[in-house]
N, C-alpha and C positions, 0 to 999 in steps of 0.2 A: 147865322144870317143877322144876328141882333133883332130877331123879332121882325124884321122887314120882308114882307113876302112880294115877290114879284112873277108873274107868268113864266116869264123867260128862264128866269135863274133856275126855278124849281123844275121846267121840264129838262133844261140843260144838265143839271147835276143829278137828278134821282134818274134819269133816262141814260146816262152815260154808263155802262158797264166796262169792266175789266178787259173785254175782248175787242173792245172799241169798234162794235157793229151794234147799229140801231135797228129794230125791228117792231113795227107797230103794224095792229090790227086793230079794227072796230067791232062790237055788237058784242062786246063780252062784259060790260060794265055798262049799269044803268046810269044815266046822268039827268037830273032833274031840269036843268034848263034846256034841255032837247038838243044839244051840242054833240056832234061826233065823238064818240068815247074812245080812247085807244089805250092798249096795254103792252108791255114788253112781251116779247116772245123769246123763248130759248132757241138755241140753233137747229134742235130736231123738228120743232114745229114751222122755224122758218123755210126748212127743205122740203118737207111734207106740202106745206101750204102751197109753194110753188108747183106741185104734182097737180094741185085740183083746181088753182085758178087758171081760167083761159088764158093764153098768152096774149098780148096785145090788148086786153080788156081796156075800154077808154070808158071815163067818166061822162056820163050825160051832160048836154050843154046847159041844163037848169043849174048844174053847181058849179059851173062858171058865173053865174050871174050875180056876184056880189060886191058888194062896195061900189057900184056904178064903175068897176074896170072896162067893163065891156058890154056893148049893147049888140045883138046881133039881129038883125033885121032882113027876113025873106031870105035868108041863107047866106048873105054876104057876110065876110069876116074881116076885121081889120088884120094888117099883116102882123100887129103886135101877140095876135093870137095863136100865131105860130110858134111861139115860145113859153105858153103858158103850161105849166108844170103839169097841169091835169090833162092835157094832151100828150105828153110824153110817157108818163108812167101812169099805173093805177095806184092812186091815192089811198083805195080801200085796203091795200096792202103795200108797205113801204119798207125797204131795208136799205137804211143806208151805212155802208161799210168804210171806217177809217183805217186803212190796212197797216198800224203801227208795226213797224218792222228795223226802221232805222233813218239815218238822214247825214247828209254830209259825206258819204261814201264808208258809213259805219254802220255795220250790222249790229243790232240788240238784241236779236234774239236767233233762236237755233236756225239753222238751215230749214228744218223738216218744218218750221213754221212758215215760211215763204212758200214751200211747196202745198202746205195746206189751203192758204189763201189764193193761190192758182186754181186749186180744184174748186173752190168756192166761188170763183169769178160769175161764174153763169146764173147764181141764183142772186147776185147782187144787183139791187135797181140803181144807187148812185154809189160810187166809191171816189174818195177822196185822197188820192197817195201825194204825197212829196214828189220830188223829182228823183230820187235815190230810190224810193219804193215803186215807183212807177218804172225804173229801169230795172228792178229785181223782177217784177211782175212780167215784164214785156222781154226781157234779154236784150234790150236796145240801150247803146249808150248814148246819152243827151248831150250834143255839142251845138246844135243848132235847131232852128224852129222846124225844119222837115223831119228832124229826128222825134220830136214832140209829136208832129202829125201821125208819123208811123205809129208811135206809142197809142195815141188814141183809137185809131183804126183798129190794132190790135186787140183792145180791150172791148170796144164796141161790137166787135165782130163774135166776141166771145159771148156776147149777152148782156152787158151791161147797158143800161138804159141811158144813164147820165154819166160820164167823165169828167171830174174837176182834177186838172193837177195842180197842187195847191201853190207850188212855189219852184219856179224855174229859174236857176241863175245861169247867165251866159258871160263867158270872158269878155265878150265886148261891150258889154253894158254893166259896169261895175256898181253904178247907183241905182238899179232899178231891179226888182223881182218881176214874175211875170206869172199871171193865172190864167190856164186854160180851161175852157169848157166845150164838150163836143156830145152830139147827139144826133138822131136819125130825125128829119123833119117829117112833114106830112106826105112828103113825095120821095120818102123813103131814101133821104139824100143826106148823107152826112154834113152837117155844118160846124163851123169851127169859129170860135170867137176868144179872144185874150185880154187880159187886163195890166195895164201896166203900172206897177205899183213903186212908189219911193222907198227904197230899200232903209231900214232902220237898224242900225247897228247895235242888237240887243240880242244876246244870247239866252235864252233860256227855253223852259219846256212848257208847254202846253198851248201855244199858240194855235197848234194845228186841231187841239183837242176843242177848246174854245169855238174855231171856225166851224167843226164840223155839227158841233151840238147847235150853235146857232142856225146853221143852215136848216137841220132838222126842224126847229122850231119857227123857223119863218115858212117852211114849206107846210106843214102842217096846220097853222094859224092864219096865214094870208095868203098863200096859193099863189096863183098869178105868173107873171114874168119871171121865169127862172133866171134871165140876165138881170132883172132889176134887183130881184132877191139877193144874187151874189155881191152885186155894186152894196147893198145895204150892209151885209155881214161884214165886207171887208171894211167898211166904214166903222163899223164898231169895233171889231179885232185892231185895226190901226190905232184907234183912239185909245185902246185899252194899253196898248204897246206903249205908245208916247207917254200915257200917265204913270208907267212903270218904269222908266228909265232909271231912276234913282235907286230901285232895289234889285235883287237878284232873281225875282220870279215876278209873274204876272199879279198885278193888285187886284184880284177877282173881286173882293168884297169891298173895296173902297171904289171900284167902278161900276158897281151892280147896277146905279141908276143908267149910265151908258148901255149896259149889256141889255137891260130891259127896255130900252128905245125901240123906236122904229126903225133906227139906223139912219135917219136923216139929221144926224148931228152937223151942226154948222152949215146946213143946207149943200155939202160938199160931197159929192158922189165920185168914186173911180168909175168912168164909162167903158163898156164893154168895145172892142173894134174886131170887125169880122175879119177872119184869116180866110184867104183865099189859095187854094191848091188845084 
């Protein structure tokens, strides 16, 4: 990294394992500045920890009152709070899973790996498959939006807290990719959102890895509205891709300032759209 240190890059690169799953827990390392410490956990710790942490445990309101994002007065809550990551998952224990299995109809791994991911789903907090990986996990071919909704429902009912399908291609729209995110709201109703992303014709590996690492970093460091977090992460990834078009791979080091940013590059964000079914 040429001696240049930035929090995002350190978090992303050091925390990214060969299994493409990210587990965090706190309370195991002392931090002099009083920040919540985190450490990586192995797969056995992840599984056993889910057996002792109460299901559905929520973070107290005091943990949400940061950076003046939200003020809670006499129990009244703004609509935005419904999408606060703190209210959807337990941030004291977090497993983000990027189930790397294949892309564009091509399987990269042994079929037994697919079955292993299917068994692990119930322990996952956030999962970030691409379209093909979603089809493998759910056994549903995605041709139109209703197929995506079926897949989101399947994964949520298997126990995943937040499902993010990172790239969906439709034959009727060759110029855009679509990202979908879904979770249960505070009324125990599934909500769906999508992001319409301008397609950049650049074939390389690593954009999905970059997305999941940035997502984890933003969740741990910034918290707040998951929909806003995804917008910022998409903005960073899109800008890194645009700046890498002259090469054969993502220029991670050359774009480290963008990767370490707050995601508000050029003050242009891809906004979410609600999906109703």
